[in-house]
C-alpha positions in Angstrom: 151.1 267.4 94.4 151.1 263.7 93.3 148.6 261.6 91.4 148.8 257.8 91.8 147.3 256.9 88.5 146.8 253.2 89.2 146.2 251.7 92.7 143.9 249.1 94.2 142.2 250.3 97.4 139.6 247.8 96.1 142.0 244.8 96.3 140.2 241.8 97.7 143.2 241.0 99.9 142.7 244.2 101.8 140.4 244.1 104.8 137.9 246.9 105.6 140.2 247.9 108.5 143.2 248.0 106.3 141.3 250.1 103.7 140.5 252.6 106.5 144.1 252.7 107.5 145.2 253.3 103.9 142.8 256.2 103.6 144.3 257.8 106.7 147.8 257.3 105.2 146.7 258.8 101.9 145.2 261.9 103.5 148.3 262.4 105.6 150.6 262.2 102.5 151.4 264.5 99.5 148.9 262.7 97.3 146.3 264.9 95.7 144.5 262.2 93.7 144.4 258.4 93.3 142.8 256.3 90.6 141.3 253.2 92.1 141.3 250.6 89.3 138.9 247.8 88.9 140.0 244.3 87.8 136.7 242.4 88.0 133.0 243.2 88.7 133.3 243.2 92.5 136.5 245.4 92.5 134.9 247.8 90.0 131.9 248.2 92.3 134.3 248.8 95.2 136.3 251.3 93.3 133.2 253.2 92.4 132.2 253.2 96.1 135.6 254.3 97.2 135.4 257.2 94.7 132.0 258.3 96.0 133.4 258.3 99.6 136.7 260.1 99.2 137.1 263.4 97.5 140.6 262.6 96.2 139.6 259.2 94.8 138.4 258.4 91.3 137.6 255.1 89.7 138.2 253.0 86.7 136.0 249.9 85.9 136.8 246.8 83.9 137.7 243.2 83.9 141.4 242.1 84.0 142.6 239.4 81.5 143.0 237.0 84.5 139.2 237.0 85.0 137.9 236.8 81.4 137.1 233.1 81.4 134.3 234.0 83.8 133.1 237.1 81.9 129.9 237.4 79.9 127.7 240.1 78.3 125.7 240.5 81.5 128.9 241.5 83.4 129.9 243.8 80.5 126.5 245.5 80.9 127.1 246.0 84.6 130.5 247.5 83.9 128.8 249.9 81.5 126.3 250.9 84.2 129.2 251.6 86.7 130.9 253.6 84.0 128.0 256.1 84.1 128.8 257.1 87.7 130.1 260.6 88.1 133.6 259.8 89.4 134.2 256.7 87.2 136.7 258.1 84.7 138.0 255.2 82.6 137.6 251.6 81.4 140.3 249.4 82.9 142.3 247.6 83.7 141.8 245.5 80.5 144.2 243.8 78.2 146.2 240.6 77.8 148.4 238.6 80.2 150.4 235.7 78.6 152.7 235.3 81.6 150.2 233.5 83.8 147.5 232.6 81.3 144.9 232.3 84.1 142.2 232.7 81.4 142.4 231.3 77.9 144.0 233.5 75.3 140.8 233.3 73.2 138.7 234.7 76.1 141.3 237.3 76.9 141.4 238.6 73.3 137.6 238.5 72.9 136.8 240.5 76.1 139.7 242.8 75.5 138.1 243.7 72.2 134.6 244.0 73.7 135.9 246.4 76.5 137.7 248.6 74.0 134.5 248.7 72.1 132.7 249.8 75.2 135.3 252.5 76.0 134.9 253.8 72.4 131.1 253.8 72.6 131.3 255.8 75.9 134.3 258.0 74.6 136.2 257.1 77.8 140.0 256.7 78.5 141.3 253.2 78.6 143.8 251.6 81.1 145.8 248.7 79.6 147.4 245.7 81.2 149.9 244.0 78.9 152.3 241.3 80.1 154.4 239.3 77.6 151.8 240.1 75.0 153.2 243.2 73.2 152.3 242.3 69.6 148.8 241.1 70.2 148.0 244.0 72.6 149.1 246.7 70.1 147.4 245.0 67.2 144.1 244.6 69.0 144.2 248.2 70.1 144.8 249.3 66.5 142.2 247.0 65.1 139.5 248.2 67.5 140.2 251.9 66.8 141.9 252.8 70.1 144.4 255.0 68.1 142.0 256.1 65.4 141.7 259.7 64.2 138.0 259.6 65.2 138.9 258.6 68.8 141.7 261.2 69.0 139.1 263.9 67.9 137.1 263.3 71.1 139.9 264.5 73.3 142.0 267.8 73.5 145.5 267.6 72.1 148.4 267.5 74.4 151.5 269.7 74.4 154.7 267.9 73.3 158.2 268.6 74.6 158.7 271.4 72.1 155.3 272.9 72.8 153.7 271.5 69.7 150.2 270.1 69.8 150.1 266.3 69.5 147.1 263.8 69.3 146.0 262.1 72.5 144.3 258.7 72.2 143.7 258.5 76.0 145.2 255.0 76.2 147.4 254.4 79.2 149.8 251.5 79.1 149.8 250.7 82.8 153.0 249.5 84.5 154.9 249.6 81.3 157.5 246.8 81.2 158.4 246.6 77.5 161.3 248.2 75.5 161.9 251.8 74.7 161.3 251.0 71.0 157.7 249.8 71.9 157.3 252.9 74.1 158.2 255.1 71.2 155.6 253.4 69.0 153.0 254.0 71.7 153.9 257.6 72.0 153.6 258.1 68.3 150.1 256.6 68.5 149.1 259.1 71.2 149.3 256.7 74.2 150.5 257.5 77.7 153.1 255.4 79.6 152.6 254.4 83.3 155.7 254.1 85.4 155.6 252.3 88.7 157.8 250.9 91.5 160.2 248.6 89.6 161.8 251.7 88.1 163.5 252.0 91.5 165.1 248.5 91.3 168.8 248.4 90.7 168.8 246.0 87.8 165.9 247.4 85.9 167.9 248.7 83.0 165.1 248.5 80.4 162.7 250.5 82.5 165.3 253.2 83.1 165.9 253.4 79.3 162.2 253.9 78.8 162.0 256.7 81.3 165.1 258.5 79.9 163.8 258.1 76.4 160.1 259.1 76.8 159.2 262.8 77.0 157.8 263.6 80.5 154.6 264.8 78.8 153.8 261.2 78.0 154.4 259.8 81.5 152.3 259.1 84.6 153.4 257.7 88.0 151.6 254.8 89.7 152.0 252.2 92.4 149.8 249.2 91.4 149.5 248.9 95.2 149.4 246.5 97.0 151.9 245.1 94.4 155.3 246.2 93.0 156.5 248.0 96.0 159.4 250.5 95.3 162.7 250.7 97.0 163.3 251.3 99.9 160.2 249.4 101.0 160.5 246.4 98.6 159.3 243.2 100.3 156.4 245.0 102.1 152.9 245.6 100.8 152.8 248.6 98.6 150.5 251.6 99.2 149.6 254.7 97.3 151.8 257.2 99.1 154.9 255.3 98.0 154.3 256.7 94.5 156.6 259.5 95.7 159.6 257.1 95.3 158.7 256.4 91.7 158.5 260.2 91.0 161.8 260.8 92.7 163.5 258.1 90.6 162.1 259.6 87.4 163.5 263.0 88.5 166.9 261.5 89.1 166.9 259.8 85.7 165.7 262.8 83.8 167.9 265.2 85.9 164.8 267.2 86.9 163.6 268.6 90.1 161.4 266.2 92.0 158.7 268.9 92.5 158.5 269.5 88.8 158.1 265.8 88.0 155.4 265.5 90.6 153.6 268.5 89.2 153.9 267.5 85.5 152.9 263.9 86.0 149.9 265.0 88.2 148.8 267.3 85.4 149.3 264.6 82.9 147.0 262.2 84.8 144.4 264.9 85.5 144.2 265.6 81.8 144.2 261.9 80.9 141.2 261.2 83.2 139.4 264.5 82.4 139.7 265.7 86.0 139.5 269.5 86.3 
């Protein structure tokens, strides 16, 4: 039982033939679910189509910070329309990327806010992309009510490591690459931390610290395929079944059974996306 909580069957570098081959690979693997995540209007439409076609596939829709220079209210309205489809479970991936700055920071911030506002209006989970933008990402999420008591009231509480009930803001920090101190802040705010392939890299000390420090109840596993391929396949194009290697590394770091990590992270993702 595995849930790849962030993949891109919808990626525009994947041909229709490659998508069909990926579907065959997924159905032959131990994956029970994948979340096909939009990054612009076209990929959001493709994700919704993939979810309609495949029983194990669900979709998120949104516009990545790279593409916000080209975004407008008409596109936001179309994203809202896609979000109404039965198997579209979240708004994302949205956020800030100050590493590449493919879109202006002003546009990134504006459309990040507008898409958080959309998620709040629809009472939907949010998938966050944040790269070299820790402070602004967290501040905007707070300012737009992503961690508010009102938002937390829309979702069932989650069980903490001691069995206590804790608030759940339904905010997933995808491919978390920041420090354990920032991860702790997000956990206190009721966010979920997404762990992907780089956790398997030998020199990724900071990522390993995050995994060891964060309670498993706040983790999901993901690939971000076709990017961020884990060991032992690094250098090749990533694909959803490789999420197994991320789960196995978490099990090693936390000194847990792999099957238990797979089960818990799958249940975490199902609850996060309201999949029952």
